[in-house]
Structure formats: C-alpha cells, structure tokens
C-alpha positions, 0 to 999 in steps of 0.5 A: 378777325372782326367777329373774334374781336366782337365776341371778345368785346361781348364777353367784356361788355355783354349786352344787357336788357334795359328792363331787367338787366338779363343778357340779351339774345342776339336778336334783341338790341335793347329789351329782352323778349320777356320784358317786351311781353310784360310791357303793361300796355294800355291798348288806348288805341282800341278803347278810351282810357279815362285816366289819360283823357281827363288830363286834357278834358276841358282844357284842350281838344284832342282827336286821339290820346294814344298811350303805349304803356302804363307808367309806374314809379320803379316799374318796368316802363320807368326803367326803360324810359330812364335808359332812353332819356339818360343812358345814351341809348336813343335807339330804344325810342325808335324801337318802341316807336316802331313797335307801337306804330305797327300796332297802330297801323294794324288798328287802322291808324295809318291814314289818321295823321298828316304829320308827326311832331315830337315835343322839342327840347331846348338847345341847351339840353340838346347839347348836353344830352346829345339827342331828343328822346321824343324825336327817336320815338317819333322816328319809329312811329313815322316809319311804321305809319308812313307819316312824315316827321317835322322837327324844325318848325316847332321849338322850345324857346325857354329852358325850364327845370323839371316840373315833376316836383312843382305844384299844379299851378306852378307847372301851368305857369312854368310852361306858359309861352315856352313853345313856339311855332316857327312856320305856321304854314307847315301845320295849317289844316294838318292832322298833327300827331304830337309825340312825347316820351311820357305823360304825367300831369299833362302840363307840357303837352297842353302847353305844346297843344296850345301853341300848335293850335295857333297854326290852325291845324285840322286836328291834334292827337298825342302819342306817348310811350308811357302814361301815369294814371 
C-alpha cells in the first residue's frame, strides 16, 4: 500500500535534478549522473589555483585553499547552490560534502585537519531559512574525512545584508567584527578547516579567519563548494 502511494506521489511530484531539471533516476536524490559528471571541478586539492589563492594572499595566512567547483553566473554550480540555499534542500550540501570529502580523503587529506567549522549565519537568518547550508556541506565533509565538526563555538553576531553588490571597501567594512569565537580553547592549537558554500570576493571568509586567528589555532584552511575566479 505504501509503495503504491509513493509511486502515485512520484507521478504527481516527480523528483527532478536541481541542475538540469531532468527526471532523476531512483539512485540519485538531488543531482543526476549527467550533472555530476559535468561539474566543473577545480582540482584545487591537487594543484594551486592562483585565482583563489590571490583572494587571500597578503591578507590572511591559509594552509590549504580547497574549492570543489568553479562558480559561474547562470552556470550549473550556481543552479545547484541556489537550490541548496533557497530551495529548502539542505541535503544537497551534505551530498556534495560527502563527494568532495571522499576525493580529499583519496588525495591524502584525511589527517590534515583536527576540526571542521562551518561559516555561521545569524540566528535571524537561521529562523527564516531553517538551516545553515554551509553546515550541511561541512557535515558531509566531516563524515567523509572522519573529522569532528564544531557548530557551537563560532557565531555570527551581526545580521548584515548581502555583500555581493557592495564595493570592495564597503564589503570589508561591513564584515568587520561580525563573527566571534565563544570558547577559544576549542580552537587553540587546532588545524581548522573553515567551510562555506561559495567564495566570491573572499571578504566573508577573511572576516571569519581573522576572528578565528584570535583563538591561536595551529593552522586554518578553507573549503567551499563553489569559487568565482
């Protein structure tokens, strides 16, 4: 009876790929095999990508800059991230985190980090959206790399509007003193992997890194799903 009802619902509300909107095979939950194959991967875990490294060079010190895919306006990754962030489908983040985490593990990154920290969102945004998309990406990475995740000791104190349309100077000023470490002992001497959904200008991640550095970690690395050149 349950299976018949499920089949009936699937006819009314078929599962579509968040990347191309084609019907999903039963083995895939969010992204079809074709879109997974066509993900524009950067392979930044195998070689340095100057376009990403330069966003932080001379500002903050990073051990690793890990970006899963190239992010382009109206491209495949933007569609996937839009569904993750605004489509009430946080599981997309966990799936991508698991896939990228497995790639990182195969490349020898399994012992590189002591703790994974997702970029936090303000409690007001959490109430309206219902979840932190970066936390779900971090969750997938955490399981794949066997590294614990900390979501309670690093918070966003101020609620600010989107920075994408602001000037570089205004972006830097806007994120100043936005993030805060609750308990520095949680990060002291640790190799932190800071996780976000996408890196565009780098302003938000830089603000997070500068805040985390006050806890005297051993090293900080970043990992994102998408990255704008």
